C-alpha positions, 0 to 999 in steps of 0.5 A: 634911859639918859645918863643914871643921876645915881652915878652922877652921886657916885662919880667921886666913889667911882673916880677913888675906886678908879685911881687906887687901881690905878696906883696899884696895876697888877699883870696878868693872873697876878692881880691878888690885891685887885681881886680881893678889892673887887671880892670886898666891895662885891660883899659890902654892896650886898650881892647874892653871892662873890665867888673868887678864885674862878679862872686862877683870880677872877672874881664872879659876883651875882645879884638877883632883880626884885623878882627872877621869874623870867629866868633870863641870866645876864652876864658883865664882864670887865678886865683887871690886869694892867701892862709891863710899861714904867708909867710916865704920866706924872698924875698923882695916883700914878703907879707905884709899881715900876715897870707895870701900868693901867695903860689900857684903862682895866682900871677904869673898866673895874670901877665902872662895873663895881658902880653898876654893881653898887647901883644893881644890888642897891636898886634891884629894879629887874627881873632876873639875875645879873652876873658881874664878872671881873676876869684877870689876864686879858693883855695875853695871858687868855684869861676870859678862856680860863675863866670859860674852862672854870665852868663860869659860863654853866656855873651861873647859868649865863645866857647873854653876856656884855662887855665894854673897852674904853676907845682913845679919839672917840669923843668921851662918853659916845659909843660905838660897835659893829656886829659880827668879827670886831677884833682880829684873831692874834696868833703867835710866832715863835721861828728858829734858824738853824744854820752853821756858823763860823767867822765873818771873813769867811761866809762861804764856810758858813751858811749864815742864818741872818741872812736867811731870817731877813730873806724870811723876814721880808718873804712874809709879807708876801702872805698879805701882798700875795696870798691873801685875798686884797678885800681881807684883814690880815697883818703879819709883823715880825717883833724881834730877832735874836743872833746866836752872837753879838760878837761883830766877827762871828756869823750865827749858828741861829737865829730866834724870831718872834711876832704875830698874825692877826687875822679877821676869820678862820680862812685867813688864820688857816691860810696864815698859818700854812704859808708862814710854814711854807715860808720858813721851812722852803727859804731855809732850805734852800740857803741850807738851814732849818727852819723850826716854827712854832705857830700858836693860835691864841686868842680868836676872831672876836665876833660881836652877834647881831641881836645882842649887838643892836641891843647893846647899840639901842642901850648906848642911843639911850645913854648917848643920843646916838651910836656910831659905827665902830671900825674894825680893830686888828688888835685882840680881846679874848672877850672872844672866848665869851662870845664863842660860848655865849651870845652877846655883844662887846662895845667901845666907849669915848675916852676922850683926847689922850694918849693912846692905849698901851702908852707911857703917858695913857689915862683912862678919862674918869668923866666917862664913868657915869655913861659906862655904868648907864650903859653896864645898868642899862643892859640888865634893865632893859634886858631883863625888866621889872614886871 
C-alpha cells in the first residue's frame, strides 16, 4: 500500500484547501469559518452524518464502509486552530488576519484529513465505520478535552483513535513514532509574590519582591537538577516576570511570574507540583514575603498504546517504506485526552527542511499531502478490511 494514486489526483485540490485555510487562520475555539468549511466539504463528500458544535466548534463526520458487520469504529483526528503569531513568510497565500498564523501546520492536518475523508466516502472499501474528528483549540485551549467531555467517544462508539502531526527536520512524507509516553504533560504556573514596596534608596525598609522572585526563579531549576531522577525528563521554565512598578526608584510591592512545567511521568508531575509550592513559599517566607502559587494541571502525558502504535507504524512503512523511532517530545499535545479515553496512536510525518513549528517563517509542506492522506486512509482500510 504505497501512496495512493487517488491522492496524487486530488493533490491540487487538497493543496488549494490547505492554502485557503492558511489565508484565514483562527485561534483556539474561534474556528468558525474553518469549522463551517470543513462541515460543508464533508457533506459534499457524502458523509453519512456530519455534526457541528462538538467541543464548542469541533466537527465530526461519519463514513460507513461497504459493510459494517465487523462492528469496528475507528476515529481519525486533525486539529484546526492557528497561533497568535504575525506571519512573516511573504507567501501569496499568507495570513490575511493580523497576529494570527497557521504556524504549526494545522491547516495541513485539516486538509489532509479532508482528503482522506473524500477518498473514503468515494470508495468505502472497508468493513466498519470511520469517524473523522476536526478539533479546535489544540494550542493551549484543550479542545480535545472538550470534545471528549461532550461525549464524542461514546456517542459514535469510537473504539480506537489515531492522530498525526507534521514534523520539520524529518524528510518530507517520512514517518516516526514511539510506544508509550511520547509528548509531555504541560502544567501552568502563576506565582504571585507579595512583599513591602518602598523607595529604592531605602531597601532596608522594604521586603524586596524582585530579590525574592529572583531567588525563586533560580531555585526552581533545582527541581530538575537536584530533586528529579537524573534519567527522568522534566523542564521548569519561568517565561514571564512582571513587577507592580515600572519606575526607576520604586521597589515593587508585588511580582507576578508565569511559567510551565513539563514532565513525562505522573510521578515526576506530582514531585514537580510539590516542590514548586515548597520552594516558592519557603523562599518567600525566608525574606518575610508571601508567595501564592496557582499550579494548573493542563495537558496530561500523551501515551501511545503498544498494539495501535505497531499497527500505525506498519501502515506508515507501507506508505513510505520505513518508519523511524521518534524522539521524546517535551511539548504538549491535547490528543492525550483522546488517548486516555480510547486506545490509539499518534505519529509524526516529515515536513522537510524549513522553519520550525511556532515560528513566523514556518509553512506546511504541500508535497507531504499524498503521504499523509494515504496513511490516514490506510489506517481505516487496514484496520477494518473489507470482506
